[in-house]
PDB file with SEQRES, HELIX, SHEET and CRYST1 records, atoms N, CA, C and O in Angstrom:
SEQRES   1 A   84  UNK UNK UNK UNK UNK UNK UNK UNK UNK UNK UNK UNK UNK          
SEQRES   2 A   84  UNK UNK UNK UNK UNK UNK UNK UNK UNK UNK UNK UNK UNK          
SEQRES   3 A   84  UNK UNK UNK UNK UNK UNK UNK UNK UNK UNK UNK UNK UNK          
SEQRES   4 A   84  UNK UNK UNK UNK UNK UNK UNK UNK UNK UNK UNK UNK UNK          
SEQRES   5 A   84  UNK UNK UNK UNK UNK UNK UNK UNK UNK UNK UNK UNK UNK          
SEQRES   6 A   84  UNK UNK UNK UNK UNK UNK UNK UNK UNK UNK UNK UNK UNK          
SEQRES   7 A   84  UNK UNK UNK UNK UNK UNK                                      
HELIX    1 AA1 UNK A    2  UNK A   16  1                                  15    
HELIX    2 AA2 UNK A   27  UNK A   42  1                                  16    
HELIX    3 AA3 UNK A   49  UNK A   54  1                                   6    
HELIX    4 AA4 UNK A   71  UNK A   80  1                                  10    
CRYST1    1.000    1.000    1.000  90.00  90.00  90.00 P 1           1          
ATOM      1  N   UNK A   1      -5.347  42.656  92.868  1.00  0.00           N  
ATOM      2  CA  UNK A   1      -6.568  43.398  92.639  1.00  0.00           C  
ATOM      3  C   UNK A   1      -7.650  42.446  92.112  1.00  0.00           C  
ATOM      4  O   UNK A   1      -8.817  42.543  92.492  1.00  0.00           O  
ATOM      5  N   UNK A   2      -7.247  41.542  91.246  1.00  0.00           N  
ATOM      6  CA  UNK A   2      -8.202  40.635  90.638  1.00  0.00           C  
ATOM      7  C   UNK A   2      -8.808  39.684  91.674  1.00  0.00           C  
ATOM      8  O   UNK A   2     -10.012  39.430  91.659  1.00  0.00           O  
ATOM      9  N   UNK A   3      -7.961  39.155  92.579  1.00  0.00           N  
ATOM     10  CA  UNK A   3      -8.469  38.255  93.613  1.00  0.00           C  
ATOM     11  C   UNK A   3      -9.429  38.984  94.547  1.00  0.00           C  
ATOM     12  O   UNK A   3     -10.456  38.439  94.953  1.00  0.00           O  
ATOM     13  N   UNK A   4      -9.081  40.209  94.877  1.00  0.00           N  
ATOM     14  CA  UNK A   4      -9.937  41.004  95.757  1.00  0.00           C  
ATOM     15  C   UNK A   4     -11.284  41.271  95.099  1.00  0.00           C  
ATOM     16  O   UNK A   4     -12.326  41.187  95.749  1.00  0.00           O  
ATOM     17  N   UNK A   5     -11.262  41.593  93.809  1.00  0.00           N  
ATOM     18  CA  UNK A   5     -12.495  41.849  93.069  1.00  0.00           C  
ATOM     19  C   UNK A   5     -13.375  40.597  93.043  1.00  0.00           C  
ATOM     20  O   UNK A   5     -14.590  40.684  93.220  1.00  0.00           O  
ATOM     21  N   UNK A   6     -12.757  39.432  92.823  1.00  0.00           N  
ATOM     22  CA  UNK A   6     -13.531  38.186  92.789  1.00  0.00           C  
ATOM     23  C   UNK A   6     -14.161  37.889  94.145  1.00  0.00           C  
ATOM     24  O   UNK A   6     -15.314  37.465  94.224  1.00  0.00           O  
ATOM     25  N   UNK A   7     -13.392  38.116  95.216  1.00  0.00           N  
ATOM     26  CA  UNK A   7     -13.914  37.841  96.550  1.00  0.00           C  
ATOM     27  C   UNK A   7     -15.086  38.760  96.889  1.00  0.00           C  
ATOM     28  O   UNK A   7     -16.101  38.305  97.416  1.00  0.00           O  
ATOM     29  N   UNK A   8     -14.947  40.049  96.589  1.00  0.00           N  
ATOM     30  CA  UNK A   8     -16.029  41.008  96.867  1.00  0.00           C  
ATOM     31  C   UNK A   8     -17.269  40.639  96.067  1.00  0.00           C  
ATOM     32  O   UNK A   8     -18.380  40.659  96.597  1.00  0.00           O  
ATOM     33  N   UNK A   9     -17.087  40.303  94.802  1.00  0.00           N  
ATOM     34  CA  UNK A   9     -18.233  39.914  93.973  1.00  0.00           C  
ATOM     35  C   UNK A   9     -18.907  38.665  94.521  1.00  0.00           C  
ATOM     36  O   UNK A   9     -20.135  38.574  94.546  1.00  0.00           O  
ATOM     37  N   UNK A  10     -18.095  37.695  94.964  1.00  0.00           N  
ATOM     38  CA  UNK A  10     -18.662  36.464  95.506  1.00  0.00           C  
ATOM     39  C   UNK A  10     -19.501  36.759  96.743  1.00  0.00           C  
ATOM     40  O   UNK A  10     -20.615  36.254  96.884  1.00  0.00           O  
ATOM     41  N   UNK A  11     -18.952  37.587  97.646  1.00  0.00           N  
ATOM     42  CA  UNK A  11     -19.682  37.926  98.868  1.00  0.00           C  
ATOM     43  C   UNK A  11     -20.984  38.661  98.558  1.00  0.00           C  
ATOM     44  O   UNK A  11     -22.029  38.345  99.127  1.00  0.00           O  
ATOM     45  N   UNK A  12     -20.921  39.632  97.666  1.00  0.00           N  
ATOM     46  CA  UNK A  12     -22.114  40.403  97.349  1.00  0.00           C  
ATOM     47  C   UNK A  12     -23.159  39.576  96.611  1.00  0.00           C  
ATOM     48  O   UNK A  12     -24.360  39.772  96.795  1.00  0.00           O  
ATOM     49  N   UNK A  13     -22.697  38.656  95.777  1.00  0.00           N  
ATOM     50  CA  UNK A  13     -23.669  37.793  95.097  1.00  0.00           C  
ATOM     51  C   UNK A  13     -24.432  36.954  96.104  1.00  0.00           C  
ATOM     52  O   UNK A  13     -25.640  36.763  95.965  1.00  0.00           O  
ATOM     53  N   UNK A  14     -23.742  36.455  97.112  1.00  0.00           N  
ATOM     54  CA  UNK A  14     -24.405  35.631  98.114  1.00  0.00           C  
ATOM     55  C   UNK A  14     -25.281  36.460  99.051  1.00  0.00           C  
ATOM     56  O   UNK A  14     -26.353  36.008  99.454  1.00  0.00           O  
ATOM     57  N   UNK A  15     -24.845  37.642  99.395  1.00  0.00           N  
ATOM     58  CA  UNK A  15     -25.612  38.474 100.319  1.00  0.00           C  
ATOM     59  C   UNK A  15     -26.821  39.097  99.625  1.00  0.00           C  
ATOM     60  O   UNK A  15     -27.928  39.076 100.163  1.00  0.00           O  
ATOM     61  N   UNK A  16     -26.609  39.648  98.437  1.00  0.00           N  
ATOM     62  CA  UNK A  16     -27.660  40.406  97.758  1.00  0.00           C  
ATOM     63  C   UNK A  16     -28.398  39.631  96.671  1.00  0.00           C  
ATOM     64  O   UNK A  16     -29.264  40.183  95.992  1.00  0.00           O  
ATOM     65  N   UNK A  17     -28.057  38.352  96.505  1.00  0.00           N  
ATOM     66  CA  UNK A  17     -28.669  37.537  95.458  1.00  0.00           C  
ATOM     67  C   UNK A  17     -28.474  38.137  94.067  1.00  0.00           C  
ATOM     68  O   UNK A  17     -29.417  38.210  93.279  1.00  0.00           O  
ATOM     69  N   UNK A  18     -27.254  38.564  93.770  1.00  0.00           N  
ATOM     70  CA  UNK A  18     -26.924  39.116  92.467  1.00  0.00           C  
ATOM     71  C   UNK A  18     -26.479  37.967  91.573  1.00  0.00           C  
ATOM     72  O   UNK A  18     -25.734  37.088  92.007  1.00  0.00           O  
ATOM     73  N   UNK A  19     -26.932  37.976  90.335  1.00  0.00           N  
ATOM     74  CA  UNK A  19     -26.566  36.911  89.412  1.00  0.00           C  
ATOM     75  C   UNK A  19     -25.120  37.055  88.960  1.00  0.00           C  
ATOM     76  O   UNK A  19     -24.514  38.108  89.160  1.00  0.00           O  
ATOM     77  N   UNK A  20     -24.561  36.018  88.356  1.00  0.00           N  
ATOM     78  CA  UNK A  20     -23.148  35.947  87.999  1.00  0.00           C  
ATOM     79  C   UNK A  20     -22.657  37.057  87.072  1.00  0.00           C  
ATOM     80  O   UNK A  20     -21.605  37.625  87.364  1.00  0.00           O  
ATOM     81  N   UNK A  21     -23.343  37.414  85.966  1.00  0.00           N  
ATOM     82  CA  UNK A  21     -22.758  38.403  85.048  1.00  0.00           C  
ATOM     83  C   UNK A  21     -22.614  39.808  85.638  1.00  0.00           C  
ATOM     84  O   UNK A  21     -21.795  40.591  85.155  1.00  0.00           O  
ATOM     85  N   UNK A  22     -23.378  40.137  86.654  1.00  0.00           N  
ATOM     86  CA  UNK A  22     -23.293  41.469  87.256  1.00  0.00           C  
ATOM     87  C   UNK A  22     -22.034  41.558  88.118  1.00  0.00           C  
ATOM     88  O   UNK A  22     -21.784  40.683  88.947  1.00  0.00           O  
ATOM     89  N   UNK A  23     -21.242  42.613  87.924  1.00  0.00           N  
ATOM     90  CA  UNK A  23     -20.035  42.803  88.725  1.00  0.00           C  
ATOM     91  C   UNK A  23     -20.097  44.152  89.429  1.00  0.00           C  
ATOM     92  O   UNK A  23     -20.832  45.050  89.018  1.00  0.00           O  
ATOM     93  N   UNK A  24     -19.334  44.276  90.466  1.00  0.00           N  
ATOM     94  CA  UNK A  24     -19.280  45.506  91.231  1.00  0.00           C  
ATOM     95  C   UNK A  24     -17.814  45.941  91.262  1.00  0.00           C  
ATOM     96  O   UNK A  24     -16.993  45.234  91.848  1.00  0.00           O  
ATOM     97  N   UNK A  25     -17.450  47.083  90.652  1.00  0.00           N  
ATOM     98  CA  UNK A  25     -16.034  47.479  90.563  1.00  0.00           C  
ATOM     99  C   UNK A  25     -15.477  47.969  91.893  1.00  0.00           C  
ATOM    100  O   UNK A  25     -15.892  49.012  92.400  1.00  0.00           O  
ATOM    101  N   UNK A  26     -14.542  47.218  92.454  1.00  0.00           N  
ATOM    102  CA  UNK A  26     -13.935  47.595  93.724  1.00  0.00           C  
ATOM    103  C   UNK A  26     -12.679  48.436  93.509  1.00  0.00           C  
ATOM    104  O   UNK A  26     -12.280  49.186  94.400  1.00  0.00           O  
ATOM    105  N   UNK A  27     -12.049  48.322  92.335  1.00  0.00           N  
ATOM    106  CA  UNK A  27     -10.800  49.042  92.111  1.00  0.00           C  
ATOM    107  C   UNK A  27     -10.991  50.555  92.142  1.00  0.00           C  
ATOM    108  O   UNK A  27     -10.085  51.282  92.547  1.00  0.00           O  
ATOM    109  N   UNK A  28     -12.144  51.031  91.725  1.00  0.00           N  
ATOM    110  CA  UNK A  28     -12.443  52.471  91.783  1.00  0.00           C  
ATOM    111  C   UNK A  28     -12.535  52.922  93.233  1.00  0.00           C  
ATOM    112  O   UNK A  28     -12.051  53.994  93.595  1.00  0.00           O  
ATOM    113  N   UNK A  29     -13.159  52.091  94.053  1.00  0.00           N  
ATOM    114  CA  UNK A  29     -13.303  52.410  95.473  1.00  0.00           C  
ATOM    115  C   UNK A  29     -11.935  52.465  96.160  1.00  0.00           C  
ATOM    116  O   UNK A  29     -11.697  53.331  97.002  1.00  0.00           O  
ATOM    117  N   UNK A  30     -11.041  51.544  95.803  1.00  0.00           N  
ATOM    118  CA  UNK A  30      -9.707  51.532  96.404  1.00  0.00           C  
ATOM    119  C   UNK A  30      -8.944  52.780  96.009  1.00  0.00           C  
ATOM    120  O   UNK A  30      -8.279  53.384  96.851  1.00  0.00           O  
ATOM    121  N   UNK A  31      -9.023  53.187  94.735  1.00  0.00           N  
ATOM    122  CA  UNK A  31      -8.335  54.392  94.288  1.00  0.00           C  
ATOM    123  C   UNK A  31      -8.850  55.631  95.011  1.00  0.00           C  
ATOM    124  O   UNK A  31      -8.067  56.517  95.353  1.00  0.00           O  
ATOM    125  N   UNK A  32     -10.166  55.704  95.247  1.00  0.00           N  
ATOM    126  CA  UNK A  32     -10.730  56.847  95.961  1.00  0.00           C  
ATOM    127  C   UNK A  32     -10.203  56.916  97.392  1.00  0.00           C  
ATOM    128  O   UNK A  32      -9.859  57.991  97.884  1.00  0.00           O  
ATOM    129  N   UNK A  33     -10.143  55.756  98.059  1.00  0.00           N  
ATOM    130  CA  UNK A  33      -9.667  55.741  99.443  1.00  0.00           C  
ATOM    131  C   UNK A  33      -8.189  56.072  99.536  1.00  0.00           C  
ATOM    132  O   UNK A  33      -7.765  56.762 100.463  1.00  0.00           O  
ATOM    133  N   UNK A  34      -7.386  55.579  98.568  1.00  0.00           N  
ATOM    134  CA  UNK A  34      -5.968  55.929  98.538  1.00  0.00           C  
ATOM    135  C   UNK A  34      -5.795  57.433  98.371  1.00  0.00           C  
ATOM    136  O   UNK A  34      -4.978  58.056  99.051  1.00  0.00           O  
ATOM    137  N   UNK A  35      -6.567  58.002  97.466  1.00  0.00           N  
ATOM    138  CA  UNK A  35      -6.479  59.436  97.203  1.00  0.00           C  
ATOM    139  C   UNK A  35      -6.838  60.234  98.446  1.00  0.00           C  
ATOM    140  O   UNK A  35      -6.174  61.220  98.769  1.00  0.00           O  
ATOM    141  N   UNK A  36      -7.896  59.808  99.149  1.00  0.00           N  
ATOM    142  CA  UNK A  36      -8.298  60.492 100.365  1.00  0.00           C  
ATOM    143  C   UNK A  36      -7.212  60.413 101.438  1.00  0.00           C  
ATOM    144  O   UNK A  36      -6.945  61.396 102.130  1.00  0.00           O  
ATOM    145  N   UNK A  37      -6.585  59.238 101.574  1.00  0.00           N  
ATOM    146  CA  UNK A  37      -5.570  59.061 102.599  1.00  0.00           C  
ATOM    147  C   UNK A  37      -4.321  59.866 102.265  1.00  0.00           C  
ATOM    148  O   UNK A  37      -3.746  60.516 103.138  1.00  0.00           O  
ATOM    149  N   UNK A  38      -3.902  59.826 101.004  1.00  0.00           N  
ATOM    150  CA  UNK A  38      -2.673  60.530 100.629  1.00  0.00           C  
ATOM    151  C   UNK A  38      -2.855  62.037 100.764  1.00  0.00           C  
ATOM    152  O   UNK A  38      -1.918  62.729 101.162  1.00  0.00           O  
ATOM    153  N   UNK A  39      -4.030  62.561 100.443  1.00  0.00           N  
ATOM    154  CA  UNK A  39      -4.251  63.993 100.617  1.00  0.00           C  
ATOM    155  C   UNK A  39      -4.278  64.361 102.105  1.00  0.00           C  
ATOM    156  O   UNK A  39      -3.859  65.455 102.483  1.00  0.00           O  
ATOM    157  N   UNK A  40      -4.765  63.457 102.936  1.00  0.00           N  
ATOM    158  CA  UNK A  40      -4.745  63.677 104.381  1.00  0.00           C  
ATOM    159  C   UNK A  40      -3.298  63.770 104.880  1.00  0.00           C  
ATOM    160  O   UNK A  40      -2.972  64.637 105.692  1.00  0.00           O  
ATOM    161  N   UNK A  41      -2.438  62.879 104.392  1.00  0.00           N  
ATOM    162  CA  UNK A  41      -1.037  62.887 104.800  1.00  0.00           C  
ATOM    163  C   UNK A  41      -0.311  64.119 104.272  1.00  0.00           C  
ATOM    164  O   UNK A  41       0.564  64.648 104.957  1.00  0.00           O  
ATOM    165  N   UNK A  42      -0.647  64.586 103.085  1.00  0.00           N  
ATOM    166  CA  UNK A  42       0.038  65.739 102.514  1.00  0.00           C  
ATOM    167  C   UNK A  42      -0.367  67.049 103.183  1.00  0.00           C  
ATOM    168  O   UNK A  42       0.321  68.057 103.025  1.00  0.00           O  
ATOM    169  N   UNK A  43      -1.464  67.050 103.921  1.00  0.00           N  
ATOM    170  CA  UNK A  43      -1.867  68.256 104.657  1.00  0.00           C  
ATOM    171  C   UNK A  43      -1.126  68.389 105.983  1.00  0.00           C  
ATOM    172  O   UNK A  43      -1.222  69.426 106.640  1.00  0.00           O  
ATOM    173  N   UNK A  44      -0.390  67.358 106.384  1.00  0.00           N  
ATOM    174  CA  UNK A  44       0.383  67.410 107.627  1.00  0.00           C  
ATOM    175  C   UNK A  44       1.529  68.408 107.464  1.00  0.00           C  
ATOM    176  O   UNK A  44       1.919  68.713 106.337  1.00  0.00           O  
ATOM    177  N   UNK A  45       2.075  68.922 108.568  1.00  0.00           N  
ATOM    178  CA  UNK A  45       3.209  69.849 108.459  1.00  0.00           C  
ATOM    179  C   UNK A  45       4.437  69.158 107.870  1.00  0.00           C  
ATOM    180  O   UNK A  45       4.538  67.932 107.869  1.00  0.00           O  
ATOM    181  N   UNK A  46       5.358  69.965 107.373  1.00  0.00           N  
ATOM    182  CA  UNK A  46       6.518  69.443 106.643  1.00  0.00           C  
ATOM    183  C   UNK A  46       7.404  68.532 107.487  1.00  0.00           C  
ATOM    184  O   UNK A  46       8.033  67.633 106.931  1.00  0.00           O  
ATOM    185  N   UNK A  47       7.481  68.717 108.781  1.00  0.00           N  
ATOM    186  CA  UNK A  47       8.357  67.902 109.620  1.00  0.00           C  
ATOM    187  C   UNK A  47       7.698  66.667 110.207  1.00  0.00           C  
ATOM    188  O   UNK A  47       8.331  65.947 110.978  1.00  0.00           O  
ATOM    189  N   UNK A  48       6.467  66.407 109.871  1.00  0.00           N  
ATOM    190  CA  UNK A  48       5.743  65.279 110.464  1.00  0.00           C  
ATOM    191  C   UNK A  48       6.320  63.950 109.982  1.00  0.00           C  
ATOM    192  O   UNK A  48       6.708  63.818 108.821  1.00  0.00           O  
ATOM    193  N   UNK A  49       6.373  62.976 110.874  1.00  0.00           N  
ATOM    194  CA  UNK A  49       6.929  61.659 110.551  1.00  0.00           C  
ATOM    195  C   UNK A  49       6.126  60.989 109.442  1.00  0.00           C  
ATOM    196  O   UNK A  49       6.694  60.358 108.552  1.00  0.00           O  
ATOM    197  N   UNK A  50       4.798  61.129 109.500  1.00  0.00           N  
ATOM    198  CA  UNK A  50       3.948  60.496 108.506  1.00  0.00           C  
ATOM    199  C   UNK A  50       4.247  61.008 107.104  1.00  0.00           C  
ATOM    200  O   UNK A  50       4.280  60.243 106.140  1.00  0.00           O  
ATOM    201  N   UNK A  51       4.463  62.300 107.011  1.00  0.00           N  
ATOM    202  CA  UNK A  51       4.733  62.896 105.703  1.00  0.00           C  
ATOM    203  C   UNK A  51       6.126  62.508 105.198  1.00  0.00           C  
ATOM    204  O   UNK A  51       6.318  62.288 104.003  1.00  0.00           O  
ATOM    205  N   UNK A  52       7.091  62.427 106.113  1.00  0.00           N  
ATOM    206  CA  UNK A  52       8.441  62.005 105.721  1.00  0.00           C  
ATOM    207  C   UNK A  52       8.457  60.544 105.275  1.00  0.00           C  
ATOM    208  O   UNK A  52       9.265  60.166 104.427  1.00  0.00           O  
ATOM    209  N   UNK A  53       7.576  59.726 105.835  1.00  0.00           N  
ATOM    210  CA  UNK A  53       7.526  58.315 105.466  1.00  0.00           C  
ATOM    211  C   UNK A  53       7.073  58.119 104.018  1.00  0.00           C  
ATOM    212  O   UNK A  53       7.384  57.093 103.412  1.00  0.00           O  
ATOM    213  N   UNK A  54       6.350  59.079 103.461  1.00  0.00           N  
ATOM    214  CA  UNK A  54       5.910  58.958 102.073  1.00  0.00           C  
ATOM    215  C   UNK A  54       7.085  58.999 101.111  1.00  0.00           C  
ATOM    216  O   UNK A  54       7.035  58.380 100.048  1.00  0.00           O  
ATOM    217  N   UNK A  55       8.143  59.720 101.469  1.00  0.00           N  
ATOM    218  CA  UNK A  55       9.308  59.844 100.604  1.00  0.00           C  
ATOM    219  C   UNK A  55      10.458  58.940 101.031  1.00  0.00           C  
ATOM    220  O   UNK A  55      11.590  59.127 100.583  1.00  0.00           O  
ATOM    221  N   UNK A  56      10.186  57.979 101.877  1.00  0.00           N  
ATOM    222  CA  UNK A  56      11.208  57.088 102.389  1.00  0.00           C  
ATOM    223  C   UNK A  56      11.780  56.231 101.264  1.00  0.00           C  
ATOM    224  O   UNK A  56      11.042  55.695 100.437  1.00  0.00           O  
ATOM    225  N   UNK A  57      13.085  56.112 101.246  1.00  0.00           N  
ATOM    226  CA  UNK A  57      13.774  55.251 100.282  1.00  0.00           C  
ATOM    227  C   UNK A  57      14.562  54.217 101.073  1.00  0.00           C  
ATOM    228  O   UNK A  57      15.639  54.531 101.580  1.00  0.00           O  
ATOM    229  N   UNK A  58      14.053  52.981 101.193  1.00  0.00           N  
ATOM    230  CA  UNK A  58      14.724  51.990 102.028  1.00  0.00           C  
ATOM    231  C   UNK A  58      16.104  51.616 101.482  1.00  0.00           C  
ATOM    232  O   UNK A  58      16.315  51.591 100.270  1.00  0.00           O  
ATOM    233  N   UNK A  59      17.022  51.330 102.375  1.00  0.00           N  
ATOM    234  CA  UNK A  59      18.382  50.975 102.001  1.00  0.00           C  
ATOM    235  C   UNK A  59      18.514  49.455 101.945  1.00  0.00           C  
ATOM    236  O   UNK A  59      17.732  48.729 102.559  1.00  0.00           O  
ATOM    237  N   UNK A  60      19.510  48.986 101.203  1.00  0.00           N  
ATOM    238  CA  UNK A  60      19.792  47.556 101.140  1.00  0.00           C  
ATOM    239  C   UNK A  60      19.131  46.904  99.942  1.00  0.00           C  
ATOM    240  O   UNK A  60      18.453  47.558  99.149  1.00  0.00           O  
ATOM    241  N   UNK A  61      19.342  45.597  99.825  1.00  0.00           N  
ATOM    242  CA  UNK A  61      18.795  44.837  98.697  1.00  0.00           C  
ATOM    243  C   UNK A  61      17.352  44.439  98.996  1.00  0.00           C  
ATOM    244  O   UNK A  61      16.992  44.175 100.142  1.00  0.00           O  
ATOM    245  N   UNK A  62      16.552  44.403  97.968  1.00  0.00           N  
ATOM    246  CA  UNK A  62      15.158  44.024  98.160  1.00  0.00           C  
ATOM    247  C   UNK A  62      15.019  42.507  98.117  1.00  0.00           C  
ATOM    248  O   UNK A  62      15.906  41.807  97.628  1.00  0.00           O  
ATOM    249  N   UNK A  63      13.926  42.016  98.622  1.00  0.00           N  
ATOM    250  CA  UNK A  63      13.670  40.583  98.608  1.00  0.00           C  
ATOM    251  C   UNK A  63      13.270  40.126  97.210  1.00  0.00           C  
ATOM    252  O   UNK A  63      12.914  40.935  96.354  1.00  0.00           O  
ATOM    253  N   UNK A  64      13.334  38.841  97.001  1.00  0.00           N  
ATOM    254  CA  UNK A  64      12.927  38.276  95.725  1.00  0.00           C  
ATOM    255  C   UNK A  64      11.421  38.381  95.556  1.00  0.00           C  
ATOM    256  O   UNK A  64      10.679  38.522  96.528  1.00  0.00           O  
ATOM    257  N   UNK A  65      10.983  38.310  94.308  1.00  0.00           N  
ATOM    258  CA  UNK A  65       9.552  38.303  94.035  1.00  0.00           C  
ATOM    259  C   UNK A  65       9.093  39.591  93.379  1.00  0.00           C  
ATOM    260  O   UNK A  65       9.892  40.440  92.982  1.00  0.00           O  
ATOM    261  N   UNK A  66       7.799  39.702  93.282  1.00  0.00           N  
ATOM    262  CA  UNK A  66       7.194  40.856  92.624  1.00  0.00           C  
ATOM    263  C   UNK A  66       7.397  42.117  93.463  1.00  0.00           C  
ATOM    264  O   UNK A  66       7.365  42.063  94.693  1.00  0.00           O  
ATOM    265  N   UNK A  67       7.603  43.241  92.796  1.00  0.00           N  
ATOM    266  CA  UNK A  67       7.778  44.503  93.498  1.00  0.00           C  
ATOM    267  C   UNK A  67       6.497  44.883  94.228  1.00  0.00           C  
ATOM    268  O   UNK A  67       5.395  44.691  93.716  1.00  0.00           O  
ATOM    269  N   UNK A  68       6.655  45.417  95.413  1.00  0.00           N  
ATOM    270  CA  UNK A  68       5.514  45.868  96.191  1.00  0.00           C  
ATOM    271  C   UNK A  68       5.106  47.265  95.754  1.00  0.00           C  
ATOM    272  O   UNK A  68       5.936  48.037  95.274  1.00  0.00           O  
ATOM    273  N   UNK A  69       3.841  47.587  95.918  1.00  0.00           N  
ATOM    274  CA  UNK A  69       3.385  48.950  95.642  1.00  0.00           C  
ATOM    275  C   UNK A  69       3.857  49.845  96.773  1.00  0.00           C  
ATOM    276  O   UNK A  69       3.779  49.470  97.942  1.00  0.00           O  
ATOM    277  N   UNK A  70       4.340  51.011  96.432  1.00  0.00           N  
ATOM    278  CA  UNK A  70       4.783  51.964  97.432  1.00  0.00           C  
ATOM    279  C   UNK A  70       3.946  53.225  97.295  1.00  0.00           C  
ATOM    280  O   UNK A  70       3.184  53.378  96.341  1.00  0.00           O  
ATOM    281  N   UNK A  71       4.094  54.121  98.255  1.00  0.00           N  
ATOM    282  CA  UNK A  71       3.347  55.376  98.172  1.00  0.00           C  
ATOM    283  C   UNK A  71       3.869  56.235  97.036  1.00  0.00           C  
ATOM    284  O   UNK A  71       3.157  57.090  96.510  1.00  0.00           O  
ATOM    285  N   UNK A  72       5.125  55.998  96.661  1.00  0.00           N  
ATOM    286  CA  UNK A  72       5.675  56.739  95.531  1.00  0.00           C  
ATOM    287  C   UNK A  72       4.909  56.376  94.247  1.00  0.00           C  
ATOM    288  O   UNK A  72       4.616  57.254  93.435  1.00  0.00           O  
ATOM    289  N   UNK A  73       4.585  55.089  94.061  1.00  0.00           N  
ATOM    290  CA  UNK A  73       3.804  54.697  92.884  1.00  0.00           C  
ATOM    291  C   UNK A  73       2.365  55.187  93.000  1.00  0.00           C  
ATOM    292  O   UNK A  73       1.712  55.451  91.990  1.00  0.00           O  
ATOM    293  N   UNK A  74       1.873  55.306  94.225  1.00  0.00           N  
ATOM    294  CA  UNK A  74       0.536  55.841  94.416  1.00  0.00           C  
ATOM    295  C   UNK A  74       0.500  57.307  94.011  1.00  0.00           C  
ATOM    296  O   UNK A  74      -0.470  57.769  93.411  1.00  0.00           O  
ATOM    297  N   UNK A  75       1.569  58.040  94.343  1.00  0.00           N  
ATOM    298  CA  UNK A  75       1.644  59.435  93.918  1.00  0.00           C  
ATOM    299  C   UNK A  75       1.630  59.541  92.406  1.00  0.00           C  
ATOM    300  O   UNK A  75       1.018  60.452  91.849  1.00  0.00           O  
ATOM    301  N   UNK A  76       2.310  58.601  91.730  1.00  0.00           N  
ATOM    302  CA  UNK A  76       2.313  58.596  90.266  1.00  0.00           C  
ATOM    303  C   UNK A  76       0.924  58.326  89.722  1.00  0.00           C  
ATOM    304  O   UNK A  76       0.525  58.931  88.727  1.00  0.00           O  
ATOM    305  N   UNK A  77       0.170  57.419  90.360  1.00  0.00           N  
ATOM    306  CA  UNK A  77      -1.206  57.162  89.940  1.00  0.00           C  
ATOM    307  C   UNK A  77      -2.062  58.415  90.079  1.00  0.00           C  
ATOM    308  O   UNK A  77      -2.909  58.691  89.229  1.00  0.00           O  
ATOM    309  N   UNK A  78      -1.842  59.169  91.145  1.00  0.00           N  
ATOM    310  CA  UNK A  78      -2.616  60.377  91.383  1.00  0.00           C  
ATOM    311  C   UNK A  78      -2.329  61.419  90.311  1.00  0.00           C  
ATOM    312  O   UNK A  78      -3.242  62.084  89.820  1.00  0.00           O  
ATOM    313  N   UNK A  79      -1.046  61.558  89.947  1.00  0.00           N  
ATOM    314  CA  UNK A  79      -0.729  62.528  88.897  1.00  0.00           C  
ATOM    315  C   UNK A  79      -1.290  62.096  87.548  1.00  0.00           C  
ATOM    316  O   UNK A  79      -1.631  62.942  86.722  1.00  0.00           O  
ATOM    317  N   UNK A  80      -1.388  60.783  87.314  1.00  0.00           N  
ATOM    318  CA  UNK A  80      -2.001  60.295  86.083  1.00  0.00           C  
ATOM    319  C   UNK A  80      -3.496  60.631  86.032  1.00  0.00           C  
ATOM    320  O   UNK A  80      -4.057  60.832  84.955  1.00  0.00           O  
ATOM    321  N   UNK A  81      -4.134  60.690  87.211  1.00  0.00           N  
ATOM    322  CA  UNK A  81      -5.548  61.025  87.264  1.00  0.00           C  
ATOM    323  C   UNK A  81      -5.767  62.520  87.070  1.00  0.00           C  
ATOM    324  O   UNK A  81      -6.908  62.964  86.939  1.00  0.00           O  
ATOM    325  N   UNK A  82      -4.696  63.296  87.051  1.00  0.00           N  
ATOM    326  CA  UNK A  82      -4.813  64.738  86.832  1.00  0.00           C  
ATOM    327  C   UNK A  82      -4.902  65.530  88.125  1.00  0.00           C  
ATOM    328  O   UNK A  82      -5.239  66.714  88.095  1.00  0.00           O  
ATOM    329  N   UNK A  83      -4.606  64.904  89.262  1.00  0.00           N  
ATOM    330  CA  UNK A  83      -4.632  65.603  90.553  1.00  0.00           C  
ATOM    331  C   UNK A  83      -3.228  66.032  90.912  1.00  0.00           C  
ATOM    332  O   UNK A  83      -2.258  65.483  90.390  1.00  0.00           O  
ATOM    333  N   UNK A  84      -3.107  67.013  91.802  1.00  0.00           N  
ATOM    334  CA  UNK A  84      -1.800  67.449  92.270  1.00  0.00           C  
ATOM    335  C   UNK A  84      -1.695  67.273  93.765  1.00  0.00           C  
ATOM    336  O   UNK A  84      -0.660  67.587  94.353  1.00  0.00           O  
TER     337      UNK A  84                                                      
END                                                                             
């Protein structure tokens, strides 16, 4: 998230001639788009493949490294925001 924020700020500073201390929050925009997409998927019928993929639990051992974000964690973020 931090690298993405820096890149967006760099691009906008060069395009719009914005000085260094001014920042533009991209993380809010990402959360809004995630929320819009997840609500779109939840409106699908119960047997739809897209909706079943949200609750997918992959089998086997995971790869090394940092855990990836899943839609399950996105659902948790949504409930933290007070949405259902």
